[in-house]
C-alpha positions as a Markdown table, in Angstrom:
| # | Residue | x | y | z |
|---|---|---|---|---|
| 1 | Met | 18.9 | 6.8 | 2.4 |
| 2 | Asp | 22.5 | 4.5 | 1.5 |
| 3 | Lys | 21.2 | 1.2 | 0.8 |
| 4 | Ile | 18.9 | 0.3 | -1.0 |
| 5 | Ile | 16.7 | -2.9 | -2.0 |
| 6 | Thr | 14.3 | -4.2 | -4.5 |
| 7 | Phe | 10.1 | -4.8 | -3.1 |
| 8 | Glu | 10.9 | -8.9 | -3.7 |
| 9 | Asp | 13.5 | -7.7 | -1.4 |
| 10 | Phe | 11.7 | -6.7 | 1.7 |
| 11 | Thr | 9.2 | -9.0 | 0.2 |
| 12 | Lys | 11.6 | -11.6 | 1.8 |
| 13 | Val | 11.2 | -10.0 | 5.7 |
| 14 | Asp | 8.0 | -11.5 | 8.1 |
| 15 | Leu | 7.4 | -8.7 | 10.4 |
| 16 | Arg | 4.8 | -10.0 | 13.1 |
| 17 | Val | 2.7 | -9.4 | 15.5 |
| 18 | Gly | 4.1 | -10.9 | 19.5 |
| 19 | Thr | 2.7 | -10.3 | 22.5 |
| 20 | Ile | 5.0 | -10.3 | 25.6 |
| 21 | Leu | 4.5 | -13.3 | 27.6 |
| 22 | Glu | 7.3 | -13.1 | 30.1 |
| 23 | Val | 10.4 | -10.9 | 30.5 |
| 24 | Asn | 13.5 | -11.5 | 32.4 |
| 25 | Asp | 16.9 | -10.3 | 33.2 |
| 26 | Phe | 19.7 | -11.0 | 31.0 |
| 27 | Pro | 23.4 | -9.9 | 33.0 |
| 28 | Glu | 25.8 | -12.8 | 30.5 |
| 29 | Ala | 24.7 | -10.5 | 27.8 |
| 30 | His | 27.3 | -7.6 | 27.3 |
| 31 | Asn | 25.5 | -4.8 | 26.6 |
| 32 | Pro | 22.2 | -4.2 | 29.2 |
| 33 | Ser | 19.3 | -6.6 | 27.7 |
| 34 | Tyr | 16.2 | -8.9 | 28.8 |
| 35 | Gln | 14.8 | -11.8 | 27.6 |
| 36 | Leu | 11.5 | -12.1 | 25.8 |
| 37 | Ile | 9.0 | -15.2 | 25.6 |
| 38 | Ile | 6.7 | -13.6 | 22.7 |
| 39 | Asp | 3.6 | -15.0 | 21.6 |
| 40 | Phe | 3.1 | -14.7 | 18.0 |
| 41 | Gly | -0.2 | -17.3 | 18.0 |
| 42 | Glu | -0.3 | -19.6 | 15.0 |
| 43 | Leu | 4.0 | -19.2 | 15.0 |
| 44 | Gly | 4.0 | -20.6 | 18.2 |
| 45 | Ile | 6.4 | -18.9 | 20.8 |
| 46 | Met | 10.0 | -17.3 | 20.6 |
| 47 | Lys | 12.4 | -16.1 | 22.1 |
| 48 | Ser | 14.4 | -12.8 | 22.0 |
| 49 | Ser | 17.0 | -10.3 | 23.8 |
| 50 | Ala | 16.9 | -6.5 | 23.4 |
| 51 | Gln | 19.1 | -4.2 | 24.2 |
| 52 | Ile | 15.8 | -2.2 | 25.6 |
| 53 | Thr | 16.8 | -1.8 | 29.7 |
| 54 | Thr | 17.4 | 2.0 | 29.9 |
| 55 | Arg | 14.0 | 2.6 | 28.0 |
| 56 | Tyr | 11.9 | -0.1 | 29.0 |
| 57 | Ser | 11.1 | -1.5 | 32.9 |
| 58 | Lys | 9.6 | -6.0 | 32.7 |
| 59 | Glu | 7.2 | -4.4 | 34.0 |
| 60 | Asp | 6.1 | -1.7 | 31.0 |
| 61 | Leu | 7.2 | -5.0 | 28.7 |
| 62 | Leu | 4.6 | -7.4 | 30.3 |
| 63 | Asn | 1.6 | -7.9 | 27.5 |
| 64 | Arg | 3.4 | -4.4 | 25.8 |
| 65 | Gln | 2.0 | -6.4 | 22.6 |
| 66 | Ile | 5.6 | -5.3 | 19.6 |
| 67 | Val | 6.6 | -5.9 | 16.0 |
| 68 | Ala | 9.4 | -8.5 | 15.2 |
| 69 | Val | 11.1 | -10.7 | 11.9 |
| 70 | Val | 10.4 | -13.6 | 12.9 |
| 71 | Asn | 12.4 | -15.6 | 9.9 |
| 72 | Phe | 16.7 | -13.9 | 11.2 |
| 73 | Pro | 18.4 | -17.4 | 11.3 |
| 74 | Lys | 18.2 | -17.9 | 14.9 |
| 75 | Lys | 21.6 | -16.3 | 17.4 |
| 76 | Gln | 23.0 | -18.0 | 20.7 |
| 77 | Ile | 23.7 | -14.9 | 22.6 |
| 78 | Ala | 25.0 | -16.5 | 26.3 |
| 79 | Lys | 23.3 | -19.0 | 26.6 |
| 80 | Phe | 21.1 | -17.6 | 25.1 |
| 81 | Met | 19.2 | -18.7 | 22.1 |
| 82 | Ser | 17.7 | -16.2 | 20.1 |
| 83 | Glu | 14.4 | -16.6 | 18.0 |
| 84 | Cys | 13.6 | -13.4 | 16.1 |
| 85 | Leu | 13.9 | -9.6 | 16.0 |
| 86 | Val | 12.0 | -7.5 | 17.3 |
| 87 | Met | 11.5 | -3.4 | 15.9 |
| 88 | Gly | 12.9 | -0.5 | 17.3 |
| 89 | Ala | 12.7 | 3.0 | 16.6 |
| 90 | Val | 16.7 | 4.7 | 17.4 |
| 91 | Asn | 16.3 | 7.8 | 18.9 |
| 92 | Lys | 20.9 | 8.5 | 20.2 |
| 93 | Asp | 20.3 | 6.0 | 22.6 |
| 94 | Asp | 17.3 | 4.4 | 23.1 |
| 95 | Val | 14.9 | 1.9 | 21.5 |
| 96 | Tyr | 11.2 | 3.7 | 20.6 |
| 97 | Leu | 9.4 | -0.1 | 20.6 |
| 98 | Leu | 7.3 | -0.6 | 17.2 |
| 99 | Arg | 3.8 | -1.4 | 17.9 |
| 100 | Pro | 0.3 | -1.7 | 16.6 |
| 101 | Glu | -2.4 | 1.5 | 17.4 |
| 102 | Thr | -4.5 | -0.7 | 19.0 |
| 103 | Lys | -4.7 | -4.3 | 19.9 |
| 104 | Val | -4.6 | -7.3 | 17.1 |
| 105 | Lys | -4.5 | -11.2 | 16.5 |
| 106 | Asn | -0.5 | -12.5 | 17.6 |
| 107 | Gly | 1.1 | -13.7 | 14.4 |
| 108 | Ala | -0.7 | -11.1 | 12.3 |
| 109 | Gln | 1.8 | -9.7 | 9.5 |
| 110 | Val | 3.0 | -6.5 | 9.0 |
| 111 | Ser | 2.6 | -5.2 | 5.1 |
């Protein structure tokens, strides 16, 4: 454990549950990626770029609930503006998306 944060630091991270509405190929990205359109309920619709093409097909992702950080600054990736960071557990070169055990309301806060 290299980096210790305070509880106050942790409370600044806004983790929310959203549902992937749309998945598109992203050939302009440097690494194989998808463009995701995600519904966060009252927070609205946000876009994200995700390097998860080796583990997930577009069909696997459609309508899937995920967990994402929604309060990062926007990041330009090629001609795409990423607005949130989808969370996943990394095992070697695979990323396993984090998601609720059962369906929950879009925009639900993770704490």
